[in-house]
C-alpha positions in Angstrom: -37.0 36.5 -46.4 -37.6 38.3 -49.7 -38.7 41.9 -50.0 -41.9 42.9 -51.7 -39.8 44.3 -54.5 -38.0 41.0 -55.1 -41.3 39.1 -55.1 -42.8 41.5 -57.6 -39.8 41.2 -59.8 -40.1 37.4 -59.8 -43.7 37.6 -60.8 -42.9 40.1 -63.5 -40.2 37.8 -64.9 -42.6 34.8 -64.9 -45.3 36.8 -66.7 -42.8 38.1 -69.2 -41.5 34.6 -70.0 -45.1 33.3 -70.6 -45.8 36.2 -72.9 -42.7 35.7 -75.0 -43.3 32.0 -75.3 -46.7 32.5 -76.7 -45.5 34.6 -79.6 -45.0 32.9 -83.0 -41.8 33.5 -85.0 -43.9 35.6 -87.4 -45.1 37.8 -84.6 -41.5 38.1 -83.2 -40.3 39.2 -86.7 -43.2 41.7 -86.9 -42.2 43.2 -83.5 -38.6 43.5 -84.6 -39.7 45.1 -87.9 -41.8 47.7 -86.0 -38.7 48.5 -83.8 -36.6 49.0 -86.9 -39.3 51.1 -88.7 -39.8 53.4 -85.8 -36.1 53.7 -85.0 -35.6 55.0 -88.6 -38.6 57.3 -88.4 -37.5 58.8 -85.1 -33.9 59.3 -86.3 -35.1 60.9 -89.6 -37.3 63.4 -87.7 -34.7 64.1 -85.1 -32.0 64.9 -87.8 -34.4 67.2 -89.5 -35.4 69.0 -86.3 -31.8 69.2 -85.1 -30.9 71.1 -88.2 -33.7 73.5 -87.5 -32.5 73.8 -83.9 -28.9 74.6 -85.1 -30.2 77.2 -87.5 -32.3 78.8 -84.8 -29.3 78.9 -82.4 -27.1 80.3 -85.2 -29.6 83.1 -85.7 -29.6 83.8 -82.0 -33.3 82.9 -81.5 -33.5 81.1 -78.1 -37.3 81.1 -78.0 -37.5 79.4 -81.4 -34.7 77.0 -80.3 -36.7 76.1 -77.1 -39.8 75.5 -79.1 -37.9 73.2 -81.5 -36.5 71.3 -78.5 -40.0 70.8 -77.1 -41.2 69.7 -80.6 -38.3 67.1 -80.7 -39.3 65.7 -77.4 -43.0 65.7 -78.2 -42.6 64.0 -81.6 -40.3 61.4 -80.2 -42.7 60.6 -77.4 -45.6 60.4 -79.9 -43.7 58.0 -82.2 -42.7 55.8 -79.2 -46.3 55.6 -78.2 -47.4 54.7 -81.8 -44.7 52.0 -81.8 -45.8 50.5 -78.6 -49.5 50.6 -79.7 -48.6 48.6 -82.9 -46.5 46.2 -80.9 -49.3 45.6 -78.3 -51.8 44.9 -81.1 -49.5 42.1 -82.4 -48.9 40.8 -78.8 -52.6 40.7 -78.2 -53.2 38.6 -81.3 -51.2 35.9 -79.6 -53.5 35.6 -76.7 
């Protein structure tokens, strides 16, 4: 007897396979391009903010450092959300 979790995972895998099969090669390439684009954007922004964080810590400003840490997390989350929105638009074109 399978647990509810196992049944849900099976249904999820089935739905995932159907969705992937419905994407064209062009759409798959577009999704990969979006992943690369946002990986670069996130890395660039993180490097910039990490330098600011290091400067704040060197100056002995823990409040500013904490604010920068919060900014890093927020911007990363925002960019991840943008990335998923763009990817979902492409995926929805396939349906």
